C-alpha positions as CSV (number, residue, x, y, z in Angstrom):
1,M,2.5,21.3,19.5
2,T,3.8,18.2,17.7
3,V,1.0,18.5,15.1
4,I,1.9,22.1,14.5
5,M,5.6,21.2,14.2
6,S,4.8,18.5,11.6
7,L,2.7,21.0,9.6
8,V,5.5,23.5,9.7
9,G,7.9,20.8,8.6
10,M,5.8,20.0,5.5
11,V,5.7,23.7,4.5
12,V,9.4,24.1,5.0
13,L,10.2,21.0,2.9
14,V,8.1,22.2,0.0
15,G,9.7,25.7,0.5
16,I,13.1,24.2,0.1
17,A,12.1,22.6,-3.1
18,F,10.5,25.8,-4.4
19,A,13.7,27.7,-3.6
20,A,15.7,25.1,-5.6
21,S,13.2,25.1,-8.5
22,H,14.5,25.3,-12.0
23,N,11.5,27.3,-13.2
24,R,9.1,28.4,-10.5
25,K,6.6,29.9,-13.0
26,A,6.2,26.6,-14.8
27,I,5.2,24.6,-11.6
28,Q,1.8,22.9,-12.2
29,L,-0.4,23.1,-9.2
30,R,-2.5,20.1,-10.3
31,T,0.6,17.9,-10.2
32,V,2.0,19.2,-7.0
33,L,-1.2,19.3,-5.0
34,G,-2.4,16.0,-6.4
35,A,0.9,14.3,-5.5
36,F,0.9,15.7,-2.0
37,G,-2.8,14.7,-1.6
38,I,-2.1,11.1,-2.6
39,Q,0.9,11.0,-0.2
40,L,-1.1,12.5,2.6
41,F,-4.1,10.3,2.0
42,F,-2.1,7.1,1.9
43,G,-0.3,8.1,5.1
44,A,-3.6,8.8,6.8
45,F,-5.2,5.6,5.6
46,V,-2.5,3.2,6.7
47,L,-1.3,5.0,9.9
48,Y,-4.5,6.6,11.3
49,V,-7.7,5.0,9.9
50,P,-8.3,1.7,11.8
51,F,-9.2,-0.3,8.7
52,G,-6.2,1.0,6.9
53,K,-3.9,0.1,9.8
54,S,-5.3,-3.4,10.0
55,L,-4.9,-3.8,6.2
56,L,-1.3,-2.7,6.4
57,I,-0.6,-5.1,9.2
58,S,-2.2,-7.9,7.2
59,I,-0.1,-7.1,4.2
60,S,3.1,-6.9,6.3
61,A,2.2,-10.2,7.8
62,G,1.8,-11.7,4.3
63,V,5.1,-10.2,3.1
64,Q,6.8,-11.5,6.3
65,R,5.4,-15.0,5.6
66,V,6.9,-14.8,2.1
67,I,10.3,-13.8,3.7
68,D,9.9,-16.8,6.0
69,Y,9.6,-19.1,2.9
70,G,12.9,-17.7,1.8
71,N,14.4,-18.6,5.1
72,D,13.7,-22.3,4.3
73,G,16.2,-21.9,1.4
74,I,18.7,-20.1,3.7
75,T,18.4,-22.9,6.3
76,F,19.0,-25.5,3.6
77,I,22.3,-23.9,2.7
78,F,23.5,-22.7,6.1
79,G,21.8,-25.2,8.4
80,G,22.0,-24.2,12.1
81,L,23.8,-21.0,11.4
82,N,20.4,-19.6,10.5
83,S,18.7,-20.8,13.7
84,D,18.0,-19.0,17.0
85,Q,20.6,-21.3,18.7
86,M,23.2,-18.9,17.4
87,F,21.9,-16.3,19.9
88,E,22.2,-18.9,22.7
89,L,25.8,-19.5,21.8
90,F,27.0,-16.0,21.0
91,G,24.4,-13.7,22.5
92,G,23.9,-10.5,20.4
93,S,26.7,-11.5,18.1
94,G,24.6,-14.4,17.0
95,F,23.0,-12.3,14.3
96,V,25.2,-12.9,11.3
97,F,24.4,-10.3,8.6
98,A,25.9,-12.4,5.8
99,I,23.5,-15.3,6.7
100,R,20.4,-13.5,8.0
101,V,20.1,-10.6,5.5
102,L,22.0,-11.0,2.3
103,P,20.4,-14.3,1.2
104,V,17.0,-12.8,1.7
105,I,17.9,-10.3,-1.0
106,I,18.7,-13.1,-3.4
107,F,15.4,-14.9,-2.7
108,F,13.3,-11.7,-3.2
109,S,15.1,-10.8,-6.4
110,S,14.3,-14.2,-7.8
111,L,10.6,-13.9,-6.7
112,I,10.2,-10.4,-8.3
113,A,11.7,-11.7,-11.5
114,V,9.2,-14.5,-11.6
115,L,6.3,-12.1,-10.9
116,Y,7.6,-10.0,-13.8
117,H,7.8,-13.0,-16.2
118,I,4.2,-14.1,-15.5
119,G,2.9,-10.5,-15.9
120,I,1.6,-9.8,-12.4
121,M,4.1,-7.0,-11.7
122,Q,3.4,-5.3,-15.1
123,W,-0.4,-5.4,-14.4
124,V,0.0,-3.8,-10.9
125,I,2.4,-1.2,-12.3
126,N,0.2,-0.3,-15.2
127,V,-2.9,0.0,-12.9
128,L,-1.1,2.2,-10.3
129,G,0.8,4.1,-12.9
130,G,-2.4,4.8,-14.8
131,V,-4.0,6.2,-11.6
132,L,-1.0,8.5,-11.1
133,Q,-1.0,9.7,-14.7
134,R,-4.8,10.6,-14.6
135,V,-4.7,12.3,-11.2
136,L,-1.4,14.2,-11.6
137,G,-1.4,14.9,-15.3
138,T,2.2,13.4,-15.5
139,S,3.4,11.5,-18.6
140,R,2.9,7.8,-19.0
141,A,6.6,7.1,-18.8
142,E,7.3,8.9,-15.6
143,S,4.2,7.6,-14.0
144,L,5.0,4.0,-14.8
145,S,8.6,4.4,-13.7
146,A,7.5,6.0,-10.4
147,T,5.1,3.1,-9.8
148,A,7.8,0.5,-10.7
149,N,10.1,1.9,-8.1
150,I,7.6,0.8,-5.4
151,F,8.7,-2.8,-6.2
152,V,12.1,-2.7,-7.8
153,G,15.3,-0.6,-7.6
154,Q,16.6,2.5,-9.3
155,T,18.4,0.5,-12.0
156,E,15.6,-2.0,-12.7
157,A,12.6,0.4,-12.7
158,P,13.7,2.4,-15.8
159,L,13.6,-0.9,-17.8
160,V,9.8,-0.6,-17.7
161,V,10.1,2.6,-19.8
162,R,13.4,1.8,-21.5
163,P,12.3,2.8,-25.1
164,F,11.1,6.2,-23.8
165,I,14.3,7.2,-22.0
166,K,16.5,8.5,-24.9
167,N,13.7,10.9,-26.0
168,M,12.4,12.0,-22.6
169,T,12.1,15.6,-21.7
170,S,14.5,16.9,-19.1
171,S,11.7,17.0,-16.6
172,E,10.7,13.4,-17.3
173,L,14.3,12.2,-17.0
174,F,14.7,14.1,-13.7
175,A,11.4,12.6,-12.4
176,V,12.7,9.1,-13.3
177,M,15.9,9.8,-11.4
178,V,14.1,11.1,-8.3
179,G,11.7,8.2,-8.3
180,G,14.6,5.8,-8.2
181,L,16.4,7.7,-5.4
182,A,13.3,8.3,-3.3
183,S,12.4,4.6,-3.1
184,V,14.1,1.2,-2.3
185,A,14.1,-2.1,-4.1
186,G,11.7,-4.7,-2.8
187,S,14.6,-7.1,-2.4
188,V,16.6,-4.8,-0.1
189,L,13.4,-3.8,1.7
190,A,13.2,-7.5,2.8
191,G,16.8,-7.0,4.0
192,Y,15.9,-4.0,6.1
193,A,13.0,-6.0,7.7
194,S,15.5,-8.8,8.6
195,L,17.4,-6.2,10.6
196,G,14.3,-5.6,12.7
197,V,12.9,-2.4,11.0
198,P,9.1,-2.6,11.2
199,L,7.9,-4.0,7.9
200,E,4.6,-2.1,7.9
201,Y,6.6,1.2,8.0
202,L,8.8,0.1,5.1
203,I,5.9,-0.9,3.0
204,A,4.0,2.3,3.7
205,A,7.2,4.3,2.9
206,S,7.7,2.5,-0.4
207,F,4.1,3.3,-1.6
208,M,4.3,6.9,-0.4
209,A,7.6,7.4,-2.3
210,A,5.9,7.2,-5.7
211,P,3.7,10.3,-5.3
212,G,6.3,12.0,-3.1
213,G,9.1,11.6,-5.7
214,L,6.8,13.1,-8.4
215,L,5.8,15.9,-6.0
216,F,9.3,17.2,-5.4
217,A,10.6,16.4,-9.0
218,K,7.9,18.5,-10.5
219,V,8.5,21.4,-8.1
220,I,12.3,21.4,-8.6
221,F,12.1,20.6,-12.4
222,P,8.6,21.4,-13.7
223,E,7.6,20.3,-17.2
224,T,8.1,22.9,-20.0
225,E,8.1,20.5,-23.0
226,T,5.7,18.0,-24.6
227,P,6.4,14.4,-23.5
228,R,6.0,11.5,-25.9
229,E,3.1,9.2,-25.1
230,A,3.4,6.5,-27.8
231,L,6.1,4.1,-29.1
232,S,6.9,3.2,-32.7
233,K,6.9,-0.5,-33.7
234,E,10.7,-0.7,-33.6
235,E,10.7,0.7,-30.0
236,M,8.0,-1.8,-29.0
237,D,10.3,-4.6,-30.3
238,E,13.1,-3.1,-28.3
239,E,11.0,-3.3,-25.2
240,L,10.5,-7.0,-25.6
241,D,14.2,-7.8,-26.0
242,G,15.9,-9.7,-23.2
243,Q,12.8,-11.3,-21.6
244,S,13.2,-14.7,-19.9
245,V,12.3,-17.8,-21.8
246,N,10.2,-19.3,-19.0
247,V,9.6,-19.2,-15.3
248,I,12.7,-21.3,-14.4
249,D,14.8,-19.0,-16.5
250,A,13.3,-15.9,-14.8
251,A,13.9,-17.4,-11.4
252,A,17.5,-18.2,-12.2
253,N,18.2,-14.8,-13.7
254,G,16.5,-13.1,-10.7
255,A,18.7,-15.1,-8.3
256,A,21.8,-14.2,-10.3
257,S,20.9,-10.5,-10.2
258,G,20.1,-10.9,-6.5
259,L,23.5,-12.5,-5.8
260,K,25.3,-9.6,-7.5
261,L,23.2,-7.1,-5.4
262,A,23.8,-9.1,-2.2
263,M,27.6,-9.2,-2.8
264,N,27.6,-5.5,-3.6
265,V,25.7,-4.7,-0.4
266,G,28.0,-7.0,1.7
267,A,31.2,-5.5,0.1
268,M,29.9,-2.0,0.5
269,L,29.0,-2.5,4.2
270,L,32.3,-4.2,4.9
271,A,34.2,-1.2,3.4
272,F,32.0,1.6,4.8
273,V,31.7,0.2,8.4
274,G,35.5,-0.2,8.5
275,L,36.1,3.2,7.0
276,I,33.7,4.8,9.5
277,A,35.5,3.0,12.3
278,L,38.8,4.4,11.0
279,V,37.4,8.0,10.8
280,N,35.9,7.6,14.3
281,G,39.4,6.5,15.6
282,L,40.9,9.7,14.1
283,F,38.1,11.9,15.5
284,S,38.5,10.3,18.9
285,G,42.2,11.0,18.9
286,I,41.6,14.6,17.9
287,G,38.9,14.9,20.5
288,G,41.2,13.5,23.1
289,W,43.5,16.5,22.7
290,F,40.6,18.6,23.9
291,D,39.5,16.2,26.6
292,F,36.6,14.9,24.4
293,P,37.5,11.4,23.3
294,E,33.8,10.6,22.6
295,L,33.9,12.6,19.3
296,T,32.7,10.5,16.4
297,L,31.4,11.0,12.9
298,E,27.9,9.9,14.0
299,L,27.9,12.5,16.8
300,I,29.0,15.3,14.3
301,L,26.3,14.2,11.9
302,G,23.8,14.1,14.8
303,Y,24.4,17.8,15.7
304,L,24.4,18.9,12.0
305,F,21.1,17.2,11.2
306,A,19.4,17.6,14.6
307,P,17.5,20.7,13.4
308,L,16.2,18.8,10.4
309,A,15.1,15.9,12.5
310,F,13.3,18.3,14.9
311,L,11.6,20.0,11.9
312,I,10.1,16.7,10.7
313,G,8.6,15.9,14.1
314,V,11.3,14.3,16.3
315,P,11.3,15.6,19.9
316,W,14.3,17.7,20.5
317,H,15.8,15.4,23.2
318,E,15.9,12.7,20.5
319,A,16.8,14.9,17.6
320,I,20.6,14.4,17.7
321,V,20.2,10.6,17.5
322,A,17.7,10.8,14.7
323,G,19.8,13.5,12.9
324,S,22.8,11.2,13.0
325,F,20.9,8.4,11.1
326,I,19.6,10.9,8.6
327,G,23.1,12.2,8.0
328,Q,24.5,8.7,7.7
329,K,21.9,7.8,5.1
330,L,22.7,10.9,3.0
331,I,26.5,10.9,3.3
332,V,27.1,7.1,3.3
333,N,23.9,5.1,2.5
334,E,20.7,3.9,4.0
335,F,21.9,0.3,4.7
336,V,24.6,1.6,7.0
337,A,22.1,3.9,8.7
338,Y,19.6,1.1,9.2
339,L,22.4,-1.2,10.4
340,N,23.3,1.4,13.1
341,F,19.6,2.1,13.8
342,A,18.7,-1.6,14.4
343,P,20.1,-1.8,18.0
344,Y,17.6,1.0,19.0
345,L,14.7,-1.3,17.9
346,V,15.3,-4.2,20.2
347,D,14.1,-4.6,23.8
348,G,16.7,-3.4,26.3
349,A,18.2,-0.8,24.0
350,E,20.9,1.5,25.5
351,L,18.7,4.5,24.6
352,V,15.0,4.0,24.4
353,L,13.4,6.0,21.6
354,T,9.7,6.8,21.5
355,E,7.6,4.8,19.0
356,K,6.9,8.0,17.1
357,T,10.7,8.7,16.7
358,K,11.3,5.1,15.6
359,A,8.6,5.5,12.9
360,I,9.9,8.8,11.7
361,I,13.5,7.4,11.4
362,S,12.2,4.3,9.6
363,F,10.4,6.4,7.0
364,A,13.2,9.0,6.6
365,L,15.8,6.3,5.9
366,C,13.7,4.4,3.4
367,G,15.2,5.5,0.1
368,F,18.3,5.4,-2.0
369,A,18.9,9.1,-1.8
370,N,22.6,9.4,-1.1
371,L,25.6,10.8,-2.9
372,S,26.9,7.4,-4.0
373,S,23.6,6.7,-5.8
374,I,24.5,9.3,-8.4
375,A,27.2,7.0,-9.7
376,I,24.7,4.1,-9.7
377,L,22.3,6.1,-11.7
378,L,25.0,7.0,-14.2
379,G,25.9,3.4,-14.6
380,G,22.4,2.0,-14.7
381,L,20.2,4.6,-16.3
382,G,23.1,5.9,-18.4
383,S,23.7,2.5,-20.0
384,L,20.0,2.4,-21.1
385,A,20.4,5.8,-22.8
386,P,24.1,6.7,-23.4
387,S,23.1,10.0,-25.1
388,R,21.5,11.2,-21.8
389,R,24.5,10.4,-19.6
390,Q,25.6,14.1,-19.4
391,D,22.0,15.1,-18.4
392,I,22.0,12.4,-15.7
393,A,25.3,13.7,-14.3
394,R,24.0,17.3,-14.4
395,F,20.8,16.5,-12.6
396,G,22.4,14.2,-10.0
397,L,22.7,16.5,-6.9
398,K,19.3,18.1,-7.4
399,A,17.8,14.6,-7.8
400,V,19.3,13.6,-4.4
401,L,17.9,16.7,-2.9
402,A,14.4,16.1,-4.3
403,A,14.4,12.4,-3.2
404,T,15.7,13.3,0.3
405,L,12.8,15.8,0.6
406,S,10.4,13.1,-0.5
407,N,11.7,10.7,2.2
408,L,11.5,13.5,4.8
409,M,8.0,14.4,3.7
410,S,6.9,10.8,4.2
411,A,8.5,10.7,7.6
412,T,6.8,14.0,8.6
413,I,3.4,12.7,7.5
414,A,4.0,9.5,9.5
415,G,4.9,11.6,12.5
416,L,1.8,13.7,12.1
417,F,-0.7,10.8,12.0
418,L,1.1,8.9,14.8
419,S,0.7,12.0,17.0
420,L,-3.1,12.2,16.6
């Protein structure tokens, strides 16, 4: 029954995209079926095939080892505040987000900047992007951008194709937007892992987001124009502007960018968690008039999104909890959702979720697809191509829809193979 539900969920998700399509007659089956095939194959390989599962675990262990190296720098700055003795002193309150999570973002941002400077990241992106381009028939620019989003965020990935952006077709621009919203930055992925979210699920979701984003982008906004595939000499020179002088400069610039990101995340969480507490206080007071003081925003979102959670494979008795996290991610952001999801991942949790449900939630939340990200896209992508700012604003809501469907498809595929 769970397998059938997952299959139904996949059909419904694609059906939603088809219903929202800008031009149904222009949808290219090669692109759609190819993207779905890659997403499905990757999910099967890392979640069902024994060798693939072992490989994913090994990669996760390697990434975790890298994160541990970053903890050496954190311990150097904060000393014992980053040790397990904090739990002995304060119990569950010993996990200090500002010390355990935010500095990891700074370290990972610096590391990624170094990998970009020495050319490793570009090589990986070009290889994977080339595969997507050949298999799906998508343009070079949108394929490279989708691949870059596996490793960096929605504002950094478009830099890979910066000279193309101002002359992109509407479909290409939409695909770039969806790719950024359907994925997460490698730096914040490390932050989610520090909260206790299984790293192997986060890595798998990041890779599945590349074909998944293109799948739903090309259903909702199929290509009807001819994309550019080459750059002029002036545009190539523009692409080389702003590169770091050396490795040290790259590491420093990456750390500075990571600091800005970490401060933004910290400020955002401080504000949003406080505002949600305020809203919950109001809801509790209103609920008290009707002898229901337990009324909260999370509970309302849980009931609203429970059918969607059930559709992607969550058992009905856990659908309200899962739906609440999906709603928080869409309405607020994924960091708040993961922060509230983290207590369900520890031993002795108040409500014990099945492993399948934990996996589905982990995949469903792994993306920047939320309403506030439209403003981030306007600021980031819009600054790279000011002439396309109106298009970015116009495509915003549909891009969030496409990216959300991509995240939910990855979650549905994960639930399918974990049920077998």
